VMD Tcl script that builds the backbone (N, CA, C; Angstrom):
set m [mol new atoms 150]
animate dup $m
set s [atomselect $m all]
$s set {name element resname resid chain x y z} {
  {N N MET 1 A 21.651 -1.620 29.789}
  {CA C MET 1 A 22.568 -1.768 30.601}
  {C C MET 1 A 22.658 -3.831 30.813}
  {N N ALA 2 A 21.646 -3.941 31.072}
  {CA C ALA 2 A 22.077 -5.327 30.118}
  {C C ALA 2 A 22.719 -6.231 29.090}
  {N N LYS 3 A 23.054 -5.125 28.029}
  {CA C LYS 3 A 23.934 -5.524 26.859}
  {C C LYS 3 A 25.353 -5.438 27.319}
  {N N ALA 4 A 25.309 -3.892 28.886}
  {CA C ALA 4 A 26.959 -3.787 29.016}
  {C C ALA 4 A 27.159 -4.725 29.571}
  {N N PHE 5 A 26.356 -5.103 30.573}
  {CA C PHE 5 A 26.832 -6.269 31.296}
  {C C PHE 5 A 26.596 -7.680 30.959}
  {N N LYS 6 A 26.067 -8.264 29.638}
  {CA C LYS 6 A 26.697 -9.417 29.081}
  {C C LYS 6 A 27.802 -9.287 28.467}
  {N N LYS 7 A 28.561 -8.222 27.316}
  {CA C LYS 7 A 29.692 -7.780 26.902}
  {C C LYS 7 A 30.894 -8.278 28.330}
  {N N ALA 8 A 30.362 -7.192 29.182}
  {CA C ALA 8 A 31.100 -7.485 30.162}
  {C C ALA 8 A 32.044 -9.109 30.395}
  {N N ILE 9 A 30.660 -9.373 30.183}
  {CA C ILE 9 A 30.543 -11.146 31.033}
  {C C ILE 9 A 31.655 -12.336 29.807}
  {N N GLU 10 A 31.572 -11.316 28.605}
  {CA C GLU 10 A 31.514 -12.135 26.975}
  {C C GLU 10 A 33.154 -12.266 27.554}
  {N N ALA 11 A 33.286 -10.760 27.955}
  {CA C ALA 11 A 35.399 -10.425 27.756}
  {C C ALA 11 A 35.766 -11.022 28.859}
  {N N GLY 12 A 35.073 -11.015 29.922}
  {CA C GLY 12 A 35.812 -11.803 30.788}
  {C C GLY 12 A 36.668 -13.318 30.704}
  {N N ARG 13 A 34.732 -14.093 29.716}
  {CA C ARG 13 A 35.147 -15.456 30.266}
  {C C ARG 13 A 36.448 -15.280 27.851}
  {N N GLU 14 A 36.530 -14.814 27.538}
  {CA C GLU 14 A 37.768 -14.520 27.036}
  {C C GLU 14 A 39.119 -14.484 27.476}
  {N N ALA 15 A 39.394 -13.323 28.256}
  {CA C ALA 15 A 40.100 -13.303 29.076}
  {C C ALA 15 A 40.651 -14.207 29.859}
  {N N ARG 16 A 39.837 -15.196 30.030}
  {CA C ARG 16 A 40.151 -16.140 31.293}
  {C C ARG 16 A 40.507 -17.548 30.220}
  {N N GLU 17 A 39.718 -17.437 28.920}
  {CA C GLU 17 A 40.118 -18.626 28.011}
  {C C GLU 17 A 41.376 -18.256 27.496}
  {N N ILE 18 A 41.932 -17.280 27.210}
  {CA C ILE 18 A 43.254 -16.814 26.960}
  {C C ILE 18 A 44.623 -16.537 27.417}
  {N N GLY 19 A 43.926 -17.073 28.885}
  {CA C GLY 19 A 45.220 -17.186 30.792}
  {C C GLY 19 A 46.458 -15.521 30.368}
  {N N LEU 20 A 46.693 -15.795 31.359}
  {CA C LEU 20 A 48.022 -14.971 31.260}
  {C C LEU 20 A 49.277 -14.497 31.145}
  {N N ALA 21 A 49.690 -13.545 31.027}
  {CA C ALA 21 A 51.075 -13.164 29.867}
  {C C ALA 21 A 51.539 -14.140 30.910}
  {N N GLU 22 A 52.729 -14.098 29.258}
  {CA C GLU 22 A 54.080 -14.619 29.966}
  {C C GLU 22 A 54.658 -13.302 30.857}
  {N N LYS 23 A 55.629 -14.024 32.265}
  {CA C LYS 23 A 56.400 -13.079 33.559}
  {C C LYS 23 A 57.812 -12.780 32.387}
  {N N LEU 24 A 57.805 -11.474 32.098}
  {CA C LEU 24 A 59.332 -11.123 32.127}
  {C C LEU 24 A 59.901 -10.403 33.188}
  {N N ALA 25 A 61.575 -11.305 32.838}
  {CA C ALA 25 A 62.391 -10.175 33.563}
  {C C ALA 25 A 61.701 -8.866 34.659}
  {N N SER 26 A 61.749 -8.589 33.143}
  {CA C SER 26 A 62.387 -6.284 33.030}
  {C C SER 26 A 60.729 -5.963 32.163}
  {N N ALA 27 A 60.438 -5.082 31.952}
  {CA C ALA 27 A 59.312 -4.300 31.529}
  {C C ALA 27 A 59.664 -3.834 30.422}
  {N N ALA 28 A 58.776 -3.700 29.426}
  {CA C ALA 28 A 59.018 -3.659 28.118}
  {C C ALA 28 A 58.120 -2.313 28.151}
  {N N ALA 29 A 58.383 -1.619 27.329}
  {CA C ALA 29 A 57.518 0.324 26.985}
  {C C ALA 29 A 57.044 -0.637 25.362}
  {N N THR 30 A 55.830 -0.313 25.588}
  {CA C THR 30 A 54.581 -0.244 24.173}
  {C C THR 30 A 53.917 0.639 23.745}
  {N N SER 31 A 53.770 0.768 22.651}
  {CA C SER 31 A 52.469 2.028 22.148}
  {C C SER 31 A 51.442 1.246 21.484}
  {N N PRO 32 A 50.638 1.226 20.955}
  {CA C PRO 32 A 49.376 0.883 20.385}
  {C C PRO 32 A 49.601 1.337 18.516}
  {N N LEU 33 A 50.427 2.758 18.880}
  {CA C LEU 33 A 50.281 3.044 17.402}
  {C C LEU 33 A 51.816 2.969 17.321}
  {N N THR 34 A 52.624 2.262 18.332}
  {CA C THR 34 A 54.273 1.086 17.470}
  {C C THR 34 A 53.782 0.520 16.144}
  {N N GLY 35 A 53.090 -0.091 16.328}
  {CA C GLY 35 A 52.745 -0.927 14.741}
  {C C GLY 35 A 52.009 -0.267 13.491}
  {N N PHE 36 A 51.018 0.639 14.145}
  {CA C PHE 36 A 49.668 1.422 13.401}
  {C C PHE 36 A 50.531 2.541 12.554}
  {N N LEU 37 A 52.055 2.854 13.237}
  {CA C LEU 37 A 53.056 3.373 12.331}
  {C C LEU 37 A 53.577 3.268 10.969}
  {N N THR 38 A 54.348 1.610 11.626}
  {CA C THR 38 A 55.417 1.365 10.124}
  {C C THR 38 A 54.630 0.270 9.749}
  {N N GLN 39 A 53.020 0.494 9.823}
  {CA C GLN 39 A 52.305 -0.135 8.824}
  {C C GLN 39 A 52.377 0.537 7.839}
  {N N SER 40 A 52.373 0.210 6.825}
  {CA C SER 40 A 51.844 1.331 5.342}
  {C C SER 40 A 51.771 0.650 4.495}
  {N N VAL 41 A 51.077 1.476 3.060}
  {CA C VAL 41 A 51.275 0.438 1.739}
  {C C VAL 41 A 52.949 0.626 1.338}
  {N N GLY 42 A 52.933 -0.212 0.654}
  {CA C GLY 42 A 54.280 -0.489 1.421}
  {C C GLY 42 A 55.252 -0.433 2.064}
  {N N GLY 43 A 55.400 -0.386 3.118}
  {CA C GLY 43 A 55.830 -0.610 4.087}
  {C C GLY 43 A 56.806 0.123 4.541}
  {N N GLN 44 A 56.613 1.700 4.388}
  {CA C GLN 44 A 57.130 2.902 4.096}
  {C C GLN 44 A 56.565 3.568 6.077}
  {N N ASP 45 A 57.341 3.859 6.723}
  {CA C ASP 45 A 56.603 4.981 7.640}
  {C C ASP 45 A 56.027 5.939 7.168}
  {N N PRO 46 A 55.010 6.268 7.618}
  {CA C PRO 46 A 54.310 7.131 6.133}
  {C C PRO 46 A 55.121 8.608 6.957}
  {N N CYS 47 A 55.285 8.566 8.206}
  {CA C CYS 47 A 55.620 9.807 9.154}
  {C C CYS 47 A 57.089 10.310 8.242}
  {N N VAL 48 A 57.906 9.335 7.484}
  {CA C VAL 48 A 58.861 9.815 7.366}
  {C C VAL 48 A 58.973 10.438 5.368}
  {N N ARG 49 A 59.231 11.340 5.239}
  {CA C ARG 49 A 59.147 11.891 3.888}
  {C C ARG 49 A 60.512 11.346 3.217}
  {N N VAL 50 A 60.194 10.450 1.383}
  {CA C VAL 50 A 61.290 10.412 0.252}
  {C C VAL 50 A 61.594 11.524 0.051}
}
mol reanalyze $m
mol bondsrecalc $m
mol representation Tube
mol addrep $m
């Protein structure tokens, strides 16, 4: 339990140091897989067959 609390404190401290995100006029959809799917050896999309 103490380890989890320590990690929570560290995460909170890091988030405070980073600061607030930039305010935008409108929302933009994102996905954690967007960058992952386009990054591969040779820079080609692994989902596209040649």
